[in-house]
C-alpha positions as CSV (number, residue, x, y, z in Angstrom):
1,M,-18.4,-62.8,14.5
2,A,-18.1,-62.6,18.2
3,R,-16.1,-65.9,18.4
4,V,-13.4,-64.5,16.1
5,T,-13.4,-61.3,18.3
6,V,-12.9,-63.4,21.5
7,E,-10.0,-65.2,19.9
8,D,-8.5,-61.8,18.9
9,C,-8.8,-60.5,22.5
10,V,-7.2,-63.5,24.2
11,D,-3.7,-62.2,23.4
12,K,-4.7,-58.8,25.0
13,V,-6.3,-60.3,28.1
14,Q,-5.1,-63.8,28.8
15,N,-7.7,-64.8,31.3
16,R,-11.1,-65.4,29.6
17,F,-13.0,-64.7,32.7
18,E,-11.4,-61.3,33.1
19,L,-12.0,-60.7,29.4
20,V,-15.7,-61.3,29.9
21,M,-15.8,-59.0,32.9
22,L,-14.0,-56.2,31.1
23,A,-16.1,-56.5,27.9
24,S,-19.4,-56.6,29.8
25,H,-18.4,-53.5,31.8
26,R,-17.5,-51.7,28.5
27,A,-20.7,-52.8,26.9
28,R,-22.6,-51.4,29.9
29,E,-20.7,-48.1,29.5
30,V,-21.6,-48.0,25.8
31,S,-25.3,-48.7,26.7
32,A,-25.1,-45.8,29.2
33,G,-24.0,-43.4,26.5
34,A,-20.2,-43.6,26.5
35,A,-18.6,-42.8,23.1
36,I,-17.6,-45.7,20.9
37,T,-14.0,-45.6,19.8
38,L,-14.5,-47.4,16.4
39,D,-17.2,-47.9,13.8
40,R,-20.2,-49.8,15.1
41,D,-20.8,-51.8,11.8
42,N,-24.3,-52.7,13.0
43,D,-22.8,-54.7,15.9
44,K,-24.4,-54.9,19.3
45,N,-22.7,-53.4,22.4
46,P,-20.9,-56.6,23.6
47,V,-19.4,-57.2,20.2
48,V,-18.4,-53.5,19.9
49,A,-16.7,-53.8,23.4
50,L,-14.8,-57.0,22.3
51,R,-13.7,-55.3,19.1
52,E,-12.5,-52.2,21.0
53,I,-10.4,-54.5,23.3
54,A,-9.0,-56.5,20.3
55,E,-8.0,-53.3,18.4
56,E,-6.7,-51.8,21.7
57,T,-8.8,-48.6,21.4
58,Q,-9.8,-49.5,25.0
59,T,-6.8,-50.9,26.9
60,A,-7.3,-53.7,29.4
61,D,-5.6,-51.6,32.2
62,E,-8.0,-48.6,31.7
63,L,-11.0,-50.9,31.6
64,R,-9.8,-52.7,34.7
65,E,-9.4,-49.5,36.6
66,R,-12.9,-48.2,35.6
67,L,-14.4,-51.6,36.5
68,I,-12.8,-51.4,40.0
69,E,-14.0,-47.8,40.5
70,A,-17.5,-48.7,39.4
71,N,-17.7,-51.6,41.9
72,Q,-16.2,-49.7,44.9
73,S,-18.7,-48.7,47.6
74,Q,-16.2,-46.7,49.6
75,I,-13.4,-44.6,48.2
76,E,-10.4,-44.2,50.4
77,V,-9.0,-40.7,50.7
78,D,-5.6,-40.1,52.2
79,E,-6.1,-37.4,54.9
80,P,-3.3,-36.2,57.2
81,E,-3.6,-37.4,60.7
82,E,-4.3,-34.7,63.3
83,D,-1.7,-34.0,65.9
84,R,-3.8,-34.5,69.1
85,M,-1.2,-33.0,71.4
86,A,-1.1,-29.8,69.4
87,L,-4.9,-29.7,69.4
88,L,-5.0,-30.1,73.1
89,M,-2.5,-27.3,73.5
90,G,-4.7,-25.1,71.3
91,S,-2.2,-24.6,68.5
92,E,-1.7,-25.6,64.9
93,P,-0.1,-29.0,64.5
94,D,3.0,-28.0,62.7
95,T,4.0,-24.9,64.6
96,P,6.7,-25.2,67.3
97,Q,5.5,-24.6,70.8
98,E,7.2,-23.9,74.1
99,D,6.9,-26.6,76.6
100,D,5.5,-24.5,79.4
101,M,2.5,-26.7,80.3
102,S,2.7,-28.3,83.7
103,E,1.8,-31.9,84.3
104,E,-1.4,-30.7,86.1
105,K,-2.5,-28.5,83.1
106,L,-1.7,-31.4,80.7
107,L,-3.7,-33.9,82.8
108,R,-6.6,-31.4,83.0
109,A,-6.6,-30.9,79.2
110,L,-6.6,-34.6,78.6
111,M,-9.5,-35.2,81.0
112,E,-11.5,-32.4,79.3
113,A,-10.8,-33.9,75.9
114,Q,-12.1,-37.3,77.1
115,G,-15.2,-35.6,78.5
116,Q,-14.4,-36.2,82.1
117,G,-13.7,-32.6,82.9
């Protein structure tokens, strides 16, 4: 039965290696308690995963994203960069400031920020 299922999946995921990776990840999800999207019919988890891929109740793109997320050790978060000059001047980064700081005050603030003050 699994051989026929693999042949049915090849048109959904052309690369057989990727198919194995996606189906094994889905089988692990099912083993961990994820809901099955079709009738089990007394099949084991790998066969259920292949059948879900073949019938497109689990799309390859969704499985690929979940596989990538499961294997990531660090998640990148886009954070706005701080405006260091505004921080040195003691103001909020996006508020306009008057340019009344002399070169001496600016140099002193830079030295203090580097721990040399």
